[in-house]
C-alpha positions as CSV (number, residue, x, y, z in Angstrom):
1,M,1.2,27.9,-7.2
2,T,-0.1,24.8,-5.4
3,D,0.3,24.8,-1.7
4,Y,1.9,21.5,-0.7
5,S,1.9,20.1,2.8
6,D,5.2,18.8,4.0
7,E,3.7,15.3,4.1
8,R,2.7,15.4,0.5
9,L,6.0,16.9,-0.6
10,L,7.9,14.1,1.1
11,A,5.6,11.5,-0.3
12,E,6.0,12.8,-3.9
13,I,9.8,13.0,-3.5
14,S,9.8,9.4,-2.2
15,L,7.6,8.1,-5.0
16,A,9.8,9.9,-7.6
17,G,12.8,8.2,-5.9
18,I,11.1,4.8,-6.2
19,L,10.6,5.5,-9.9
20,A,14.3,6.3,-10.2
21,G,15.3,3.1,-8.3
22,K,16.2,4.9,-5.1
23,Y,14.4,2.4,-2.9
24,Q,16.6,2.8,0.2
25,E,16.3,6.6,0.2
26,A,12.5,6.4,-0.2
27,E,12.3,3.8,2.6
28,S,14.3,6.1,4.8
29,I,11.8,8.9,4.3
30,A,8.9,6.4,4.9
31,T,10.5,5.2,8.1
32,W,10.9,8.7,9.3
33,L,7.2,9.5,8.6
34,L,6.2,6.5,10.6
35,T,8.0,7.9,13.6
36,Q,6.1,11.2,13.4
37,D,2.6,12.1,14.3
38,K,0.0,9.4,13.4
39,K,-1.5,11.5,10.6
40,Y,1.7,10.8,8.6
41,H,1.6,7.0,9.0
42,E,-0.5,6.3,6.0
43,S,1.9,8.2,3.7
44,G,4.8,6.4,5.3
45,K,3.1,3.0,4.7
46,L,2.2,4.0,1.1
47,I,5.8,4.8,0.3
48,L,7.0,1.5,1.9
49,V,4.5,-0.7,0.1
50,T,5.2,1.0,-3.2
51,S,8.9,0.5,-2.8
52,W,8.6,-3.0,-1.6
53,H,6.2,-3.9,-4.4
54,A,8.8,-2.7,-6.9
55,C,11.4,-4.9,-5.2
56,K,8.9,-7.9,-4.9
57,R,9.0,-7.8,-1.1
58,Y,5.5,-9.2,-0.9
59,T,5.8,-10.8,2.6
60,D,7.0,-7.5,4.0
61,I,3.9,-5.8,2.5
62,I,1.6,-8.4,4.0
63,N,3.2,-8.1,7.4
64,L,3.0,-4.3,7.4
65,L,-0.6,-4.2,6.2
66,S,-1.7,-6.9,8.5
67,E,-1.3,-4.4,11.3
68,E,-3.6,-1.3,11.5
69,C,-3.9,0.3,8.1
70,S,-6.4,2.2,6.0
71,A,-8.5,0.3,3.5
72,S,-7.0,2.4,0.7
73,L,-3.7,0.4,1.2
74,L,-5.4,-3.0,1.1
75,P,-5.2,-3.4,-2.7
76,F,-1.4,-3.7,-2.2
77,K,-2.0,-6.4,0.4
78,A,-4.3,-8.3,-2.0
79,L,-1.7,-8.1,-4.8
80,S,1.0,-9.3,-2.5
81,E,-1.2,-12.2,-1.3
82,Y,-1.9,-13.1,-4.9
83,H,1.8,-13.0,-5.9
84,I,2.9,-15.4,-3.1
85,G,-0.1,-17.7,-3.4
86,L,-1.9,-16.9,-0.1
87,N,-5.4,-17.5,-1.5
88,H,-7.0,-18.2,1.9
89,T,-6.0,-14.7,3.2
90,L,-6.6,-13.1,-0.2
91,K,-10.2,-14.1,-0.1
92,N,-10.5,-12.3,3.3
93,T,-8.8,-9.2,2.0
94,I,-11.1,-9.1,-1.0
95,K,-14.1,-9.5,1.3
96,T,-12.9,-6.6,3.4
97,L,-12.5,-4.4,0.4
98,K,-15.9,-5.3,-1.0
99,S,-17.5,-4.4,2.3
100,D,-15.6,-1.1,2.8
101,G,-18.2,1.2,1.3
102,N,-15.7,3.0,-0.9
103,N,-16.9,2.5,-4.5
104,K,-13.4,2.5,-6.0
105,L,-12.2,-0.1,-3.5
106,M,-15.3,-2.2,-4.0
107,A,-14.8,-2.0,-7.8
108,F,-11.2,-3.1,-7.5
109,A,-12.2,-6.0,-5.3
110,K,-14.9,-7.1,-7.6
111,Q,-12.7,-7.0,-10.7
112,F,-9.8,-8.6,-9.0
113,E,-12.1,-11.4,-7.8
114,E,-13.5,-11.9,-11.3
115,D,-10.1,-11.9,-12.9
116,L,-8.8,-14.5,-10.5
117,F,-12.0,-16.6,-10.5
118,L,-12.1,-16.5,-6.7
């Protein structure tokens, strides 16, 4: 049996809720995680941006991720900037992703940039 942390279990429940259209419930879990120890904040933000992306709340995603966030969440910011036409900030987000040092994020940024002809 896999040993799940409380954080991972809450995140998986929230993401399952998002898939079932239970956005408010998932956001409640995310908001609670954001009030807990800082180690839970990335999971809380992931749940929020996933829910908000499904609801097309792109401005909310950009506002949340313009604050301190891990680079692994920046693809959500890039997608949101693209959806609402913020090409000037999108270029900066892509630049940050390309310089992160994480091969997967760098590959995402490179492909995203090529696809959008930035």
